[in-house]
C-alpha positions as CSV (number, residue, x, y, z in Angstrom):
1,M,5.5,0.8,-105.0
2,L,3.0,-1.4,-103.1
3,K,3.9,-4.9,-102.1
4,V,1.6,-7.2,-100.2
5,E,3.3,-10.4,-99.0
6,N,1.5,-13.5,-97.8
7,L,-1.2,-11.4,-96.2
8,H,-3.5,-13.2,-93.7
9,V,-6.3,-11.1,-92.2
10,S,-9.0,-11.9,-89.7
11,V,-12.1,-10.1,-88.5
12,E,-13.5,-11.1,-85.1
13,D,-11.4,-14.3,-85.2
14,R,-12.6,-15.3,-88.6
15,E,-9.9,-15.5,-91.3
16,I,-10.9,-13.6,-94.4
17,L,-7.6,-13.3,-96.4
18,K,-5.6,-16.5,-96.6
19,G,-2.2,-15.6,-98.1
20,V,-2.6,-12.7,-100.6
21,D,0.4,-11.6,-102.7
22,L,0.2,-8.5,-104.8
23,S,2.7,-6.0,-106.3
24,I,1.7,-2.7,-107.9
25,G,4.3,-0.5,-109.5
26,A,4.2,3.3,-109.7
27,G,1.5,4.5,-112.2
28,E,0.1,1.0,-112.9
29,F,-3.6,0.2,-113.1
30,H,-4.7,-3.0,-111.3
31,V,-8.2,-4.5,-111.1
32,I,-9.4,-7.0,-108.5
33,M,-12.5,-9.0,-109.4
34,G,-14.4,-11.8,-107.7
35,P,-17.7,-12.8,-106.4
36,N,-19.2,-11.4,-103.2
37,G,-17.4,-12.6,-100.1
38,S,-14.1,-13.3,-101.8
39,G,-12.1,-10.8,-99.8
40,K,-11.8,-7.9,-102.2
41,S,-13.0,-5.2,-99.8
42,T,-11.1,-6.7,-96.9
43,L,-7.9,-6.4,-98.9
44,A,-8.7,-2.7,-99.8
45,L,-9.5,-1.8,-96.2
46,T,-6.5,-3.6,-94.8
47,I,-4.1,-1.8,-97.2
48,A,-5.7,1.5,-96.0
49,G,-5.2,0.5,-92.4
50,H,-8.8,0.0,-91.1
51,P,-8.5,-1.0,-87.4
52,K,-11.3,-3.6,-87.7
53,Y,-9.0,-5.9,-89.7
54,T,-6.3,-7.8,-87.9
55,I,-3.2,-8.9,-89.8
56,T,-2.2,-12.3,-88.4
57,E,0.6,-13.1,-90.9
58,G,2.4,-11.3,-93.8
59,R,3.3,-7.7,-94.4
60,I,2.5,-4.6,-96.5
61,L,5.2,-2.4,-97.9
62,F,4.8,0.9,-99.6
63,G,7.6,2.7,-101.3
64,G,10.0,0.2,-99.7
65,E,8.8,1.0,-96.2
66,E,6.8,-1.5,-94.2
67,I,3.4,0.0,-93.3
68,T,1.8,-3.2,-91.9
69,H,1.1,-1.6,-88.5
70,L,0.9,2.1,-89.4
71,A,-2.2,4.1,-88.5
72,P,-4.5,5.1,-91.4
73,D,-3.5,8.8,-91.3
74,E,0.1,7.9,-91.5
75,R,-0.6,5.8,-94.6
76,A,-2.5,8.7,-96.1
77,K,0.4,11.1,-95.5
78,R,2.6,8.6,-97.5
79,G,0.2,8.7,-100.4
80,V,-2.4,5.9,-99.9
81,L,-6.0,7.0,-100.4
82,L,-9.1,4.8,-100.2
83,A,-12.4,5.6,-101.8
84,F,-15.1,3.7,-99.8
85,Q,-17.6,1.4,-101.2
86,V,-20.3,3.1,-99.1
87,P,-19.0,6.6,-98.2
88,P,-20.4,7.5,-94.8
89,D,-22.6,10.5,-93.9
90,V,-20.8,13.1,-91.7
91,E,-23.5,15.2,-90.1
92,G,-22.4,18.7,-89.1
93,V,-19.2,18.8,-91.3
94,K,-19.5,20.9,-94.5
95,I,-17.8,19.5,-97.6
96,I,-15.8,22.7,-98.2
97,D,-14.5,22.8,-94.6
98,F,-13.4,19.2,-94.8
99,L,-11.7,19.5,-98.1
100,Q,-10.0,22.7,-97.2
101,Q,-8.5,21.0,-94.1
102,V,-7.3,18.1,-96.2
103,L,-5.4,20.4,-98.5
104,I,-4.0,22.5,-95.7
105,E,-2.8,19.4,-93.8
106,L,-1.5,17.3,-96.8
107,K,-0.5,20.0,-99.3
108,G,0.4,22.9,-97.1
109,M,-2.0,25.2,-98.9
110,G,-3.5,28.4,-97.5
111,P,-7.3,28.5,-96.9
112,V,-8.1,30.8,-99.8
113,E,-5.9,28.9,-102.3
114,A,-7.5,25.7,-101.2
115,Y,-11.0,27.0,-101.5
116,D,-10.5,28.3,-105.0
117,L,-8.9,24.9,-106.1
118,I,-11.8,22.9,-104.6
119,V,-14.5,25.0,-106.3
120,K,-12.7,24.7,-109.7
121,K,-12.2,20.9,-109.5
122,A,-15.7,20.3,-108.1
123,E,-17.2,21.9,-111.2
124,D,-15.6,19.2,-113.3
125,L,-17.5,16.6,-111.3
126,W,-20.9,18.4,-111.6
127,F,-20.8,20.0,-108.1
128,K,-21.9,23.7,-107.8
129,E,-20.2,26.0,-105.3
130,E,-23.4,25.9,-103.1
131,D,-23.2,22.0,-103.0
132,L,-19.9,22.3,-101.2
133,H,-21.6,23.9,-98.3
134,R,-23.8,20.8,-97.7
135,Y,-22.8,18.3,-95.0
136,V,-20.5,15.5,-96.2
137,N,-22.7,12.9,-98.1
138,V,-25.9,13.8,-96.1
139,G,-28.8,13.4,-98.5
140,F,-26.5,12.5,-101.3
141,S,-27.4,9.9,-104.0
142,G,-25.0,7.0,-104.8
143,G,-23.6,8.9,-107.7
144,E,-23.0,12.1,-105.7
145,R,-21.2,10.1,-103.0
146,K,-18.9,8.4,-105.5
147,R,-18.2,11.7,-107.3
148,L,-17.3,13.3,-104.0
149,E,-14.9,10.5,-103.2
150,L,-13.2,11.0,-106.5
151,L,-13.1,14.8,-105.9
152,Q,-11.0,14.1,-102.8
153,A,-8.6,11.9,-104.9
154,I,-8.3,14.6,-107.6
155,L,-7.4,17.2,-105.0
156,V,-4.9,15.0,-103.1
157,E,-3.4,13.2,-106.2
158,P,-2.2,10.2,-104.1
159,K,0.5,7.8,-105.1
160,L,-2.0,5.0,-104.8
161,L,-5.8,5.3,-105.1
162,I,-7.8,2.3,-103.9
163,L,-11.4,2.3,-105.3
164,D,-13.7,-0.1,-103.6
165,E,-16.6,-0.8,-106.1
166,P,-16.8,2.8,-107.5
167,D,-19.6,1.6,-109.8
168,S,-22.0,0.4,-107.1
169,G,-25.2,2.5,-106.8
170,V,-24.1,4.8,-109.7
171,D,-26.2,5.9,-112.7
172,V,-24.8,5.7,-116.2
173,D,-23.9,9.4,-116.5
174,S,-22.0,9.4,-113.2
175,L,-20.3,6.2,-114.2
176,S,-19.0,7.8,-117.4
177,I,-17.5,10.8,-115.6
178,I,-16.1,8.7,-112.8
179,S,-14.4,6.4,-115.3
180,R,-12.9,9.3,-117.2
181,K,-11.5,11.0,-114.1
182,I,-10.0,7.8,-112.8
183,E,-8.2,7.4,-116.1
184,E,-7.0,11.0,-116.0
185,L,-5.6,10.4,-112.5
186,N,-3.8,7.3,-113.7
187,K,-2.3,9.1,-116.7
188,R,-1.0,11.8,-114.3
189,G,0.9,9.1,-112.4
190,T,-1.4,7.8,-109.7
191,A,-1.4,4.0,-109.4
192,I,-4.9,2.6,-109.3
193,L,-6.3,-0.5,-107.5
194,L,-9.9,-0.8,-108.5
195,I,-12.1,-3.4,-106.9
196,T,-15.3,-4.6,-108.6
197,H,-17.3,-7.7,-109.3
198,Y,-18.8,-6.4,-112.6
199,G,-17.0,-5.3,-115.7
200,R,-19.4,-2.4,-116.2
201,I,-17.0,0.4,-115.2
202,L,-14.2,-1.2,-117.1
203,E,-16.0,-0.8,-120.4
204,H,-15.1,2.9,-120.1
205,L,-11.4,2.3,-119.6
206,D,-8.5,1.2,-121.8
207,K,-8.3,-2.5,-121.1
208,D,-4.8,-2.7,-122.6
209,S,-3.5,-0.8,-119.6
210,L,-5.1,-3.1,-117.0
211,R,-3.6,-5.9,-114.9
212,V,-6.6,-8.0,-113.7
213,H,-6.6,-10.3,-110.6
214,V,-9.4,-12.7,-109.7
215,M,-10.0,-13.5,-106.0
216,K,-11.8,-16.4,-104.4
217,D,-12.0,-17.4,-100.8
218,G,-9.4,-14.9,-99.6
219,R,-6.8,-15.7,-102.2
220,I,-5.8,-14.3,-105.7
221,I,-6.2,-17.4,-107.9
222,K,-5.5,-15.9,-111.3
223,T,-3.9,-12.9,-112.9
224,G,-4.0,-11.7,-116.5
225,S,-4.4,-8.8,-118.9
226,G,-7.5,-6.7,-119.5
227,N,-8.8,-9.5,-121.8
228,L,-9.6,-11.4,-118.6
229,V,-12.4,-8.9,-117.9
230,E,-14.1,-9.8,-121.2
231,R,-13.8,-13.5,-120.5
232,I,-15.4,-13.0,-117.0
233,E,-18.2,-11.0,-118.5
234,R,-18.8,-13.7,-121.1
235,E,-18.4,-16.8,-119.1
236,G,-18.6,-15.8,-115.4
237,F,-16.2,-16.8,-112.7
238,S,-17.1,-20.5,-112.5
239,D,-15.0,-21.5,-115.6
240,I,-12.0,-19.7,-114.2
241,F,-12.4,-21.4,-110.8
242,E,-12.6,-24.8,-112.5
243,E,-9.6,-24.0,-114.7
244,V,-7.3,-23.3,-111.8
245,G,-8.9,-25.9,-109.5
246,A,-10.2,-23.4,-107.0
């Protein structure tokens, strides 16, 4: 479903990705791990179409269609959704208004149908109806921000959900429900690309279903099963880097 071929990406004339190849099939669950600065977030944001990142070589295909130069909204319409590492505050925009508009535009729902669905799904992520009348992320804790990102994914049910460090700034209780909802989305057919440099969130997931990639210096240097997570947690990244000569 997603195919990244020899992707080179620069930010302000500095090359960050240096030839990334990645394939994700429909409904698969992939994890990208690596130390800070390895290019994980750059890959996520580039797939989603962030204009800050310049593709200098390679291409991105989604569902057999090249989307290398498509705008972010066009990628979203095709089924690509990114949950940000640091979801931004949007002062003056109420959560309920934002989510209603998303469902109207992407799902063709009417306002009342959309409202009722949002309230129902929000309860599963510990949001009360009155919480939905707050401004997007304004005054939110880290856990609330990440749960709101996941609520968007649950409502949209994208073909591909990219999660950029969904475990950062999240308490234990929020991490548990976030992990469970991610797994539920995957079982309903959404392909997942989860980016992290810790194995904490993966403790709540079925490791047998995972395909794990390790990044270093803008490249994927090793790919393996979910067992690779346990090795990283036990030994760190350095032994893997030495093993592959990276």
